[in-house]
N, C-alpha and C positions, 0 to 999 in steps of 0.2 A: 129185625133189630130195632126198627122204629117203634114197634109196639112195646118191646122190652124197655126201651128208654122212657116211653111214656109211663109205664108201670113203675119204674124206678123213681121218676120225678113225683108221681102221685103218692107213692108210699112215703117218700121223704117229706112231702108236704103234709100228709095226714099224721105223721109221727115225727115232729121236729126234734123231740128229745133224742130219739134213736139216731136221727141224722147228725145232729150236733155232736153227741158223745162219740159216735162211731168215727165220723170223718175227721173231726178235730183231734181226737185222740190218736188216730192213725197218722194224721198229718204231722203232729208233733214228733212222732216216732220217725217218720220219714225225714223230717228236717234234721234231727239228730243223726240219723243214719247217713244222710247226704253230706253233712259236715264232716263226720268221721271218715266216711269213704273218701272224700276229697283229700283229707289230711293223709290217709294211708296211701292213696294213689300218688300224692305228692312225695311222700317219703320214699316210695319205691321207684320214683322217677329219677332219683339222684344218679348222675353220671350216665344215664341211659341214652341221652341225646348226643353224646360225644362221638364224633366220627370214628369208625373202626374200633369202638370200645372193646369188641370181642378179641382184639389182638393185644390188648394191654393187660399185663399181669404184674403183681407185686410179689416180692420175695418174702416168704414166711418160713417159720420153722417151729416145730413142737407146738402146734396149735396157737401160735401167736405171730405177730409181725416181728421180723428180725432185722438186724442191720448186718452189713457186709463190709469187710475191710476195703476201704475205698481205693487203696493202691492196687488192688487186684481186679477192680471192675473193668479196667481196660482190656484185660486178658479175655473176659467173657465174650465180647463181641468177636474177637479174633478166633477164639477156640470153638465157639458154637455158631455155625452158619445160620441157624434159625433165628438168632438174635439180630434183628435189623437195627434197633435203636435201644439205648439204655441210658438212664439218668439217675443220679443220686437224688435224694430228697430229704432235706433237713429244714424244718420250719420252727422258728422261735420268735420271741419278741426282741426288739432292739430299739435304739434311739438314733435318729438322724438329726443333724444340725444344718440349717441353712441361714446364712447371714446372722449367726449368733442366736438364732431362735431354735430351741429343741422341739422335736416332734416325736411322739411315741409311735412305733410301728408294731402293730399286733401280729402281723404275718410277714416275716422276712424269710424268704426261701433261698436256700443254698442249693444250686443244681448246675447243670450244663446246658448247652444249646439244644440238645435232644429233647429237653423238657418242653420246649415251645412246640415242636412238631408232634410229640407223643400226645400232648393234651390239647392240641389244636388251639393254642393261644393266639388270639387275633391282635395284631399290632395296628395301632392307629398311626404310629410313626416309627421309623427304624427299618433295619434291613432284615426281612423275613428269613433269608438264607443264613445270616450270621448275626443274630440279635445281640449277642454279647461278644464283641470282637476281641476283647482282651480282659485281663484280670482286674483292670481299673474301671471297667464299665458296669453299668447296672441298668435294669429296666424297671419302670415304675407304673403302677396302675393308674388309670384315668381318674378315679375318684381320689386317690391319694395325691395325685398331681394337683388337683383342684384345691386340696387342703393346704398345700404348701405354696403353690404358685398362682392360684386363682385361675384367671383366663389366659395367663401367659403361657407360651410354649416352653416346656421344661427341658426339651432336648438341647444339649450343650451346656446345661447348668451343672455346677459342681456342688455336691452335698457331702457332709462328713458322716461316716458310719461309726457308731459307737464311740465317738470322740477319739477315734484312733486312725482313721484313714479317709482321705479325700477320694471320692469316686465320681465319675462322669456319667450323667444320664444320657444314654444313647437310644433309648426306645421307650415308647409309651404303649401299654397293652390295655385292651378292654377288660373290665372287671369280669371275674369268673361269674357264671350265672348262679343264682341263689340255690339251685338244686345241684350244685357241684360240691363234692367232698374235699376238693382242693381249694385252698385259700392262699392268696398272695397279694400283698401290697407292694412289695419290692422283690425283685429277683436278682440274685447276686451270684457271680461265678463261684463254683465250689472252692477254688483255691484260696478264697478269703476266709475259710473256715476258722483259721486261728484268731480272727478278729471277733468271731461270734461264738466261740467256745462250743463247738459241736461235740458229738459223742466221742469220747476218747478212751482207749484201753491200751495199756502197756506200750505207750509211745506211738500208737496208730489211731487214725481217725476211722470211725465206722459211720455208715449211713444206711437209711432205708433205700431200696433200689426198685425202680420200675423198669419192666421190659416191654418192648414193642416187638412182637414176633412176626415173621413173614408168613405167607400162606402155607408153606410146607413146615408146619410146626406141630409138635406134640408136647404140650406143657408137662404132662406127667413124666415122659421120657427125659425131657430137658432137666427137670427137677432131680431125677435120679442121677443124671450125669454130673450136675453141680454138687450133689451130695457126695458122690464117689470121689470127685476131684478136689473138693474144698472143705468138707466137713471137719477134717482133722485140723485144718488151719483156722477154723472158726472157733470163737471163744466158747460157744455152747455145745459144739460137737454134736448137734442134733440134725436129723434129716431135714433137708430143705423141701419146701413145696411151693408151687406157684398158684396164687389165688387170682382168679379173674377179677379185674378191676370193677366190672359191672356188679359184682357181688360184695365189693369191699365195704360199702356203706352200711349194709345190713348184716354182714357176717360177724359171728361172735369172735372170730380170730382177730379182728381189727378193733375190738372194743377195749381200748386201753391207752394209757398215756404214750406208749411206744409208737403207736400208729401215726400220730401227728396229722391225721386227716380226720375230717368230721365223721361222726358215727351216729346212726339212728338210735333213738331211745327205744330199743326193742321191747322193754318192759311196758312202756306206755302204749306202743302199737298193739301188743298182745292184749293189754288190759282194755284199751279202747275197743278192740275187735270183740272181745268177750262181752263187754258191757253192751255194745251195740246189738249183738245177737240176743242178749237177754231182754233188752228193751223191745226188740222186734218180736220176740216170742210172746212177751206180755201183750203187745199190741195185737198180734194174731189171735191170741186167746180172747182178748177183749172183743175182737171182731166176731169170733165164733159165738161167744156168749150173747152179744147184743144182736147179731144177725139172726141167731136161732130164736131168741126171745121175740124179736119183731115178727119173724116169719111164722111162728106158731100161732100168731093172731091172724094169719092169712090161710089157715087150714081150710076154711070153707071155700076160699077162692081156688085152692089147689084141688079140693074135692070136686068142685064143679068142672074144672078143666079135665080131671081124670074121667069124670062121668061122661063128658062129651067127647072122649076119644084120645085125649093127650096121654101118651105113654110115659114110662119112667124116664127114658132118655131125654125127652123133650123138657120135662120138669127139671131134670138135673142140669141140662145145658142152660136153662133160663136162670137158675140160681147161681151157677158158676159165672155166667155173663154179668149178673148183677154184682156179684162180689168183685170181679175184676174191674168193672166200671167204677164202683165206689173206691176201689184201691187206687185207680188212676186219678180220680177226683182228689183223693187225699194226697196223692203224690204231687200233683200240681200245686195244691195249697202248701204242702211241705216244702216245695222249691221256694215259694215266696217266703215262708217262715225262715228257711235256711239263709236266704239273702239278708233278712232282717237280723238274724242272730249271728251273722258272719263276723262282724267286728268284735263283739264281746267274746266270741269263741276264739278268735285269733289272739286276742289279748290274754285269754285264759291259757292257751297252750304256748304262747310266746313264739309263734312261728307263722309267718305270712305265707299264704298260698292262694292260688286262684280257685274260687269255688266252681268255675266253669270246667274244671278238670274232668268232672263226671260226664260232661257233654262231649269230650274228645273221644275219637275212635281209638281203641275198641271199648273204652270204659263205658260209653253210653249203651253198648250192647249188654254189658253186665248189669247195668242199672235197670234197663227195660226188662231184661229177663228176670231180675230180682223182683220187680214190681208184679210181673205176671205170675211168678211163682208164689209170692205172698198172697196175691188175690186168689189164686187157685187153692192154696193151702187153707186160707181163711174161709173160703166158700165151700170147700169139699165136704166137710162134715155136715153143715146144715143142708146142703143140696142132697147129700146121700141119705140123710135121715128123712127129710121131708118127701123126697121123690119116691121113697119106698112105701109110704103110707098107703093103705087101701082106703078107698072112699068111705067104707063103713066105719073104720076105726078113726078116721080123721075127725069125726064129730064127738069122739069120746075124750075123757081126761087122762086116761092111762098113758097115752103117748107123751102128753105134756109133762107128766110127772117123771117119766123115764128121761126125757131130755133135760129136765131140771137137775136130776142126779148127775148127768154127764157134765153139765155146766158147773155144778158145785165142785166136781173134781178138777175142772180147768181152773177155777178160782183158787183151789188149794195150791196148784202149781204156781199161779201168779204170786200168791202170798209167800210161798216158800222162796221164790226168787227175791222178793222184796226183803224178807228177813235176812237172806244171805248178804244182800247189799248193805243193809243196816249194820250187820255184824262187821262187814268189811270196813265200813265207814268208821265205826267205833275203834276197831283194832288199829287201823292206819293212823287215825288221829292220835291215839295213845302212843304209837310207835314214833310218830313225828315229834311229839312232846318229849319223849325220851331222848331222841337225837339232839334236839335243840337245848334241852335243859340238863342233860347228863353231866355229872361231875367228871371233868376231863383230867383231873389230877393237878390242875393249876387254875388260877383265877383269870378268866378270859375277859372280864369286864374292865373298862377304863384303860385299854391298850390301844395305841395308835401305831401303825407301822408305815414305813416309807420305803419305796423301792430304791435300791442303791445300785448304781452302775459300778462296775469293777474299778473304773478309772479314778474314782474319788476316794478309794479306800485309805489313802494316805492322809486325807483331810478329815477322816471320821473322828479322830481324837479331839480335834478342834471343835467339831460340831457337838460332840458329847459334852465337852467342857462348857460351851456356851449354853447348851440346853440345861445343864445342871444349875445354872444361875436363875432359871425360871422357877418361881415358887410353886407353880401348878404342875411341874414335871418332877416326880419323885426319883425316877431312875431311867436309864436308857441302856440299850445293848445293841451290839452289831452281830449278825450271824449269817451263815449260809443256810437258808431255809428257816422256816418257823413251823410250829406244830400245825399240821394240816396242809403244809406245802413243803414237801421234802424235795430238795434239789439233788441230793447225792445219795446213791444206793450202793450196797455191796462193797464198800471200801474195805471193811474189816474181813479180809480173806481168811483169817484164822478160824472164823466161825464155821466156814464150810469145810476147810481142810482138816481141822482138829476136832470140831464138835459135830460135824456132819449135818449142819443145818442147811436146808434147801429153800427156805422161805425168804420173804423180804428182809432186808437189812438196812433200815434208814440210818443215815449218818449226817451229823451236823457239826460244822465248825462254828464256834461261838467265842465271844470274849468273856472276861471274868465276871461280868455283871448279868449274864443271861439268866441264871436261876434266881437272882434277886428280882429281876423284872417279872419273870413268869411265876414266881412264888411257888416253886415246886417243893415237895416234901422229901427230906432225906431220910433214908433208912439206915445207911452207914456212911461214915466219912464226912466230908465237908464239901463246900462249894469251891469254885475256882478262886485263885488269887492271882494278882499280876505276875508273880514269879513262876506260875505254872504254864506260861505261854510256850506252846510248842513242845511241852514235856509231859502233859497229863491228860487223862480222859475221865469222864464220869459216865457210867452206864446205867441203864434203867433196870428195874427189877427182873424183867424177862431175860435180859442179857446175862445178869448175874446168875439166874437159875440155870441158864444154858451151860455156863462154865462148870457148874457143880461145886463151886467154891463154898466154903463155910464163912470165910472172911476175906476182905480185900487187902488185908495186911500183907505188904510186900508183893502184891500181884501186879502183873503187867499184861498188856495185850500187844500182839505182834501182827505183822503183815499189813501195816497201814502206810501208804506212800507219804512222803514229806512234801510233795507238791502235786499239783493237778496234772501237769504235762511234763513229759520227759523224765519221769522218775526211773532210777536204775532198779531193775527187778531184784537183784541180789541185795541191794541196800534196803529196799522195801521189805523183803522177807525177814531181815534181821532187825528192822526198826522196832523198838520197844517203847511203849508209852505207859507211864505209871497210872494205875487206877486209884483215884483218890476219893471216890464217892459212889454211892448207889442211891438213885432216887426212886420213889414210888412211881409205878408205871403211869405215864401220861399218854394221851392219845395223840399221835403224830400223823395218823391217817384217818380216813373216814370210819365211822362206827359200824360199817358192815364188815370190817376187818378187825380181827383181834390184834392186841398190841404186840408188835414185833420186837425182837432184841434190837436195841438202839444204843448207839454210841455218840457222845458229845465230846468233841475235842476242843481244847482251848487253843485256837489258832485261826489263821485265815488262809491255810494252805490250799483250800479248794475254792477260795473266792469269798465274796460278800454279796448278799442279795437284799438284806433287810436291816433297817434301823427301827427298833421297836422302843417305844416310850410308854411308861406307866404314868398316867396323868390323874390329877385329882378331879373329882366331879365338880361341876360348876360351869364356868363359861368356856365351853369347848371351842366356840368360834374364836375367842381370844387366844387360846392355846395353839390352835392350828395356825392362826395368823402369825404368832410369834415363831413357831417352828419354820414356817415358810420364809420369814425374814432372815432367820439364821441360815437357812439353806441357800437363799439367794446371795447372801453376803459371802459365804464360804465357798459355794459351788456355783458361781455364775455360769449361765449357759446350759445348765442341766435342769431338766424338768422336775418339779416337785410333785410326786404322785403318792398320795397317802390314802389310808382307809382305816376305819375303826375295826379292830380285830374281830369283835363279836358279831358285827354286821357281816363281815366277810365270811366268817365261819358259818353263820346261819344260811348264807346264800349258797353254800355248798350242798345244802339239803333242799334246794329249791325244787328239784325234780320230784322228790318224795312229797314235799308239801303240796305241790301242784296236783300230784296224783290223788292225794287224799281229798283235795278241794273238788276235783273233777268227780270223784266217786260220790262226794256229798251231793253234788248237783244231780248226778244220775240216780242216786238212791231216792232223792225227793221226786224226781220225774217218774221213776218206776212206781212209787207209792201213789202218785196222782193217777197214773194210768190204771193201776190196780183198783183204785177207788172208783174210777169210772166204770170198770167192769162190774164191781160190786154194786154200784148204783143201778146199773142195768138189770142185774139179777134181782135185787130187792124190789125194783120197780115191777118186774115180771111177777115175782112172788106175791106181792100185795094185790096185784090185779087178779091173780088166779085164786087168792084166798079171801076175796071180798065176802063171799057167802059165809065161809067159816068164821071170819071175824065178827060178822053181824050176828050169827047164831050164838057165839060165845058171849057177846055183850048183852044180848037179850036174856041169856041165862045168868047174868050177874058178874061176868068177868070184869075186873078192874083194868084201867088203862095200862098200868105198869105190867100187869100180867100178860096182856096182849102184846105189848112191846117186847117183853121178855121172850115170848113164844116166837115172834118174828125174828128177833136178834139171835136166838139160840142157834139157828143155822150158821150164822156168821162165826159165832164162837167155836162151833165144831170145826169149821174150815180152818180157822186160825190155829186151833190146837193140832190138827193133823199136819198143817203146813209147818208148824214149829218142830214137830217130831222129824219131818223130812229135812228141814233146813239145818238143824243143829249139827248133825255129823258132816253134812256137805260143807257148811261154812267153816267148821273146825278144820277139815282137811285142806280147804283152800287157803285159809289164813296161816295154818301151820307151814304150808309150802312157801307162802310169802315171807314169813319171818325167818325161814332158813337162810335168806340172803344176808341177814344181819348177825354180826358177832354178839351184839348187845340188843336184846329184844324184850318187848313187853310180854306179860303173861296172858294166856287165854283163860281168864277167870270165868267162873260159871255165871256171874252176874251180867257179863256182856251179852250172853245168849238170852238170859232172862229179860234183860232190858229191851233187846231187839224184839222179842215176842210180845212184850207188854206194849211197846210203841206201835207195832203192827196191829194189835188188837184194838188199842185205843183209837187209832186213826180209822180203822174199819168201822167201829161202832159209831164214831162221829159221822161217818159217811151215811150209814143206814138209819140211824136213830130218828132223823127228821121224817123220813118216809114211813118208818114204823109208827112213830107217834101220830103222824097224819092219818094213817090207816086206822089206828086204834081209837082216835077221837071222832071218827065219822059217826053220824047218826045211824044206828043199826037199821032203822026202818028204811032209810034212804038206801043203805047198802043192799038190803034184801030186795028192795024194789028194783034197783038197777040189775041185780043178779037175776 
């Protein structure tokens, strides 16, 4: 081994170009792989450290998280002995007030005392056996306690919830760890649900449910029992399933707004994994190309060893050892680079994680095994080829030419991967531009919205009147939901019962100025007027087509409740609202979904959530200041939370924008690595063709002719890579675009541009070496040859 190490050091010293290109290129790949591996390890660590996590399950139905009638949950523990603990779970935003100062709460959880033991919530103060002793008590997280009370002890203090009820702080709990899919700033007894407007259907509250099962459990059998006993009383009447909580974060079942727990961005995880594999493949191919190029210059050394008795196995093991050693050198350098790039990478993916995750057991075993495997794969081909040479053939050129053809094929694969990544980059960028710039059916610019608590709804007419006096505010409206943020779904029951529609049914309650503010286009009828309050609706074009009507003249919609809670079912069934207008479809959901039938009712029957103002361009700071002054004057004690609508809407596509940005970085990296491999090949080619170049120049060949001959090999590789990459990239991007209802076109010029870029970059990489070889003195070249 000592002699092998000496040989490695001597060869790196004799050929620094090989050492630098090989080790640095491999190190960059390892750095990226370590960063992405740490991110993926972190994502899959969610909820895994929870004690007895294998006993925790969540109720699901029909391949989605479902809710259960809360009045019946008490029966479940009594009816099924395998259920040891059970808790409802409803998470929402709210506002709390302490000493007349409002504080926004992002994560207010409605549950019961079993929640604390099921999820092993650690109390800093309070009674662990009875954390919430009565319906007027609540627990607060340590970080949120510092936000309100600083370093004072919050236990015993009273805060007001949603401006509706005073509650006593009886416990302080430690913040949930970062890799927990459960989030909570305050925990409130379930019986206070009426103050926080939980999920309600036909006079009953529903909630997500978590089970903690004892050792004698069979989740599949329990789900069958619950289905048999309760599916008919459940609103969806679908079979129940129990999903292990350890799989909740990454399961497709929990990927939706109904889940109310955090969920992994599986698209990013899959994409990062695929890109990492591609980057490593390019690096392995680079290693093979450069390793072989360098070791073909050592054929005399190998011939002498074989002539003195070294057999094929000894030569093979030597080269495998060299490959693995260089792989580990690159790996340790990659670790250093990973720590250097950690901060920008964390900022890029917007998620903090410990880079040392790959050093934890058993992750470190996977990493070491991966490095060994990559070293073996990278060194196998050169070791196999060189170790089989016979001493006589080692001194000929035929073997070198055969190896060159193999390396040319490897470069074709590299460039094919690079072209696929370039196509992906172009398509994703175009798709993101479509998402951000698409005509939504209304004017999204110069809109400002303010979050509205239900309790101030009676003061909204005064606010609107005062805002109308501001010359920079042209109009304002109050609504339950805004396009892109739907609060109410499926209210229009007639669509399902009469028209057999099974998709999403967004529903908005708005005031008479809504369509004036959002500047929607009418196809039939008119906008709301004040006298339409509680009597009329406007539908979008999709809803109008669903009905099959030719005209809205004399038409009504039925089956809409007159209030959010406690509506009489018979009264709801007969309730008829006049249809006074049809608007052109506007996007009220994300653009990966087609426009659904949507109803806008002129009322506040289901509450209010937003005040939206259309403002003139100019001094936005002054406008916002004026709006806040009006708010503080009319609604003292309530926080003023605003946002520009177009900024908020663009932020909804942050994940897609980030994905395209990351692909851009990886595409550039793959091209750089591929260029390193090409540099190694052209370096080898020019060394092997020194005599040929000298003879051509002696016989009158021009410099550009020699450059053309040397570059022609690269052009052939790119051409073949392009032929391979076009169908593959088309297939991948076609699958990617299927996720969007509105998508860009896969035009021919995208693939042509990717091929031209790859060719241009490759020629820039090799032209300097080709020109250098072509301009050498032919006499000198032949003398050295």
